[in-house]
Backbone as a ProteinNet text record, in pm:
[ID]
protein_1_A
[PRIMARY]
XXXXXXXXXXXXXXXXXXXXXXXXXXXXXXXXXXXXXXXXXXXXXXXXXXXXXXXXXXXXXXXXXXXXXXXXXXXXXXXXXX
[TERTIARY]
12016.5	11982.9	12026.8	12042.4	12077.1	11942.6	11997.3	11799.4	11920.4	11851	11912	11789.5	11802.1	11714.4	11722.4	11661.6	11622.7	11567.5	11524.2	11456	11388	11288.7	11246.5	11399	11419.6	11560.6	11632.6	11627.3	11757.2	11783.1	11876.1	11882.3	12053.8	12013.2	12132.1	12164.7	12203.3	12293.4	12377.6	12350.2	12365.9	12439	12514.5	12635.6	12665.8	12690.1	12724.2	12645.3	12561	12457.4	12313.1	12211.9	12122.4	12116.6	12038.3	11975	11863	11802.9	11699.3	11689	11584.1	11551.7	11417.5	11396.9	11309.6	11191.5	11062.2	11061.7	10941.8	10817	10736	10706.8	10663.3	10630	10446.1	10396	10281.5	10282.4	10067.7	10092.1	10022.3	9977.6	9985.3	10124.2	10272.6	10343.1	10462.1	10554.5	10714.8	10659	10756	10669.6	10850.6	10914.7	11037.7	11057.1	11181.4	11193.5	11315.1	11290.5	11460.2	11471.4	11677.5	11725.5	11842.7	11812.8	11912.9	11907.6	11977.1	12044.3	11871.5	11894.9	11694.4	11749.8	11867.5	11817.1	11828.9	11786.5	11793.1	11619.2	11537.1	11431.6	11420.9	11313.5	11256.6	11141.6	11142.7	10996.5	10957.1	10820.5	10778.1	10714.3	10777.7	10838.1	10708.2	10576.1	10424	10444.1	10549.2	10477.7	10616.9	10728.3	10803.2	10800.7	10710.3	10687.4	10612.8	10541.3	10403.6	10459.5	10566.7	10683.5	10732.9	10824.8	10922.8	10800.3	10664.8	10635.1	10606.7	10504.7	10482.9	10597.2	10671.7	10789.8	10833.8	10832.9	10865	10709.1	10592.7	10520.8	10574.8	10612.3	10622.4	10769.6	10809.5	10935.6	10910.5	10836.6	10742.3	10676.6	10617.5	10498.7	10611.2	10709.5	10813.4	10857.7	10882.5	10978.2	10890.9	10799.5	10692.6	10616.5	10640.5	10619	10657.3	10806.3	10901.7	10973.1	10957.5	10913.6	10795.7	10750.8	10631.1	10576.1	10678.1	10702.1	10812.5	10969.2	11008.1	10971.2	10891.7	10771.4	10742.1	10631.9	10561.5	10673.4	10836.8	10852.2	10968.9	10943.4	10988.8	10925.7	10765.6	10685.1	10601	10584.6	10582.7	10702.9	10838.9	10928.7	10989	10827.4	10842.5	10716.3	10712.4	10613.3	10554.5	10425	10270.5	10230.3	10271.4	10219.4	10034.4	10016.9	9911.8	9762.3
8788	8824.3	8821.8	8915.3	8956.3	8889.9	8821.1	8796.8	8804	8912.5	8929.1	8972.7	8890	8954.4	9087.8	9208.4	9310.1	9286	9412.1	9383.9	9524.5	9604.8	9709.2	9839.2	9935.4	10055.1	9964.4	9880.5	9857.9	9878.7	9909.4	9877.8	9834.9	9873	9840.4	9949.1	9940.1	10071.3	9991.8	10098.8	10016.5	10163.5	10106.5	10184.8	10336.1	10316.5	10360.4	10528	10491.1	10637.2	10586.7	10480.1	10458.4	10415.4	10430.4	10321.1	10331.2	10213.1	10106.5	10046.2	10151.4	10155.3	9997.4	9923.8	9864.5	10001.5	10026.2	10118.7	10048.4	9943.5	9849.5	9692.3	9614.4	9502.4	9437.4	9405.7	9367.5	9243.9	9258.7	9133	9129.6	9262.4	9301.8	9332	9362.6	9373.5	9419.5	9429.5	9524.1	9632.6	9735.5	9887.6	9954.6	10048.3	10031.5	10220.9	10264.4	10391.2	10392.8	10483.7	10498.8	10598.8	10628.7	10734.9	10779.4	10762	10850	10945.6	10994.9	11169.7	11219	11344.6	11374.1	11288.2	11317	11314.3	11189.7	11058.1	10921.4	10909.8	10860.2	10825.4	10682.6	10680	10596.7	10563.8	10486.9	10396.9	10235.1	10232.2	10091.2	10043	9908.1	9797.3	9831.9	9761.6	9806.2	9968.8	10047.9	10201.1	10250.3	10185.3	10138.7	10126.2	9961.1	9896.5	9968.3	10083.2	10172.7	10276.2	10365.3	10472.2	10318.4	10285.4	10227.7	10142.1	10139.6	10097.3	10174.4	10328	10438.1	10451.6	10492.3	10534.5	10432.3	10332.9	10223	10224.3	10266.8	10362.8	10480.2	10548.6	10718.4	10640.9	10579.5	10525.4	10442.5	10393.2	10336.1	10383.2	10546.2	10636.8	10753.2	10755.7	10813.9	10817	10667.3	10601.1	10596.4	10546.6	10544.1	10728.6	10866.5	10937.5	10949.8	10956	11011.8	10935	10776.5	10712.1	10785.6	10778.3	10826.8	10977.2	11032.6	11215.6	11167.8	11078.4	11106.7	11034.3	10901.7	10881.3	10964.7	11060.6	11172.9	11293.5	11278.4	11355.8	11354.8	11176.9	11171.7	11151.6	11119.3	11090.5	11225.2	11336.3	11493.2	11469	11447.2	11494.3	11387.7	11281.4	11236.2	11265.7	11313.3	11347.6	11218.2	11227.8	11114.6	11124.9	11016.2	11013.8	11122.1	11124.7	11232.6	11077.8
9926.5	9989.8	10079.4	10192	10310.2	10418.9	10507.6	10627.1	10730.4	10760.3	10896.4	11095.7	11086.8	11278.2	11329.5	11329.5	11422.8	11529.9	11680.6	11683.4	11710.2	11815.2	11747	11802.3	11711.1	11764	11714.4	11667.7	11592.1	11474.3	11437.5	11219.3	11196.9	11025.5	10977.3	10882	10812	10743.6	10621.7	10513.6	10384.3	10274.4	10272.9	10176	10288.8	10369.5	10399.6	10477.5	10436.5	10411.3	10423.6	10421.1	10426.6	10559.3	10617.4	10765.5	10774.3	10776	10791.3	10956.7	11025.3	11142.4	11181.5	11286	11300.3	11385.3	11388.4	11464.7	11509.8	11490.4	11501.5	11467.8	11554.8	11523.6	11559	11447.3	11506.9	11406.7	11430.6	11410.6	11254.6	11217.6	11077.1	10989.6	11050.2	10965.2	11026.9	10991.1	11087.6	11008.7	11123.9	11049.5	11056.5	10950.8	10986.7	10917.8	10975.7	10939.6	10820.3	10770.1	10666.4	10628.7	10741.8	10685.1	10567.3	10511.7	10332.2	10321.2	10256.1	10180	10127.3	10076.8	10072.8	9914.5	9773.4	9691.6	9634.3	9716.8	9721	9683.8	9575.1	9637.2	9680	9737.4	9785.4	9780.9	9778.1	9750.8	9762.1	9745.9	9821.7	9671.9	9702.9	9571.1	9458	9547.8	9425	9382.8	9455.6	9404.2	9227.5	9279.2	9219.4	9027.7	9114.2	8955.7	8890.9	8942	8926.7	8821.9	8860.5	8825.8	8735.2	8685	8608.5	8439.9	8525.2	8422.9	8297.8	8411.6	8362.1	8222.4	8323.7	8231.2	8091.9	8112	7988.3	7896.5	7850.2	7793.6	7765	7821.2	7781.9	7715.5	7731	7648.9	7464.7	7520.7	7389.5	7310.6	7370.8	7300.4	7257.5	7278.7	7274.3	7146.9	7145	7034.9	6921	6910.6	6850.4	6711.1	6843.9	6785.1	6669.9	6737.7	6681.6	6506.4	6513.4	6390.8	6314.9	6364.6	6373.9	6245	6294.3	6274.7	6098.8	6206.4	6087.7	5942.7	5986	5870.8	5749	5824	5719.8	5727.9	5770.6	5709.4	5549.7	5565.5	5507.7	5348.5	5343	5286	5225.5	5277.3	5265.5	5160.2	5165.3	5085.8	4896.2	4933.4	4820.7	4778.2	4581.1	4557.6	4541.4	4499.3	4515.5	4344.3	4337	4147.2	4169.9	4031.8	4027.2	3955.6
[MASK]
++++++++++++++++++++++++++++++++++++++++++++++++++++++++++++++++++++++++++++++++++

């Protein structure tokens, strides 16, 4: 992790296309502005974590649904004894 000191209106550049600017400093925290290409998603970490968890759960559900459908298809093809 890179740790640097910046003052209000000073910035850092990431990968030549993302600029992070310190816009304010208070007792509550630091305000930052982020300029990045429009196609790049930017989220607070807690929002990112929520999205990632929802994606994991959707993947598990999708996998389970596919497995259930496959099992049901195989069972319907086999003859059941009477």
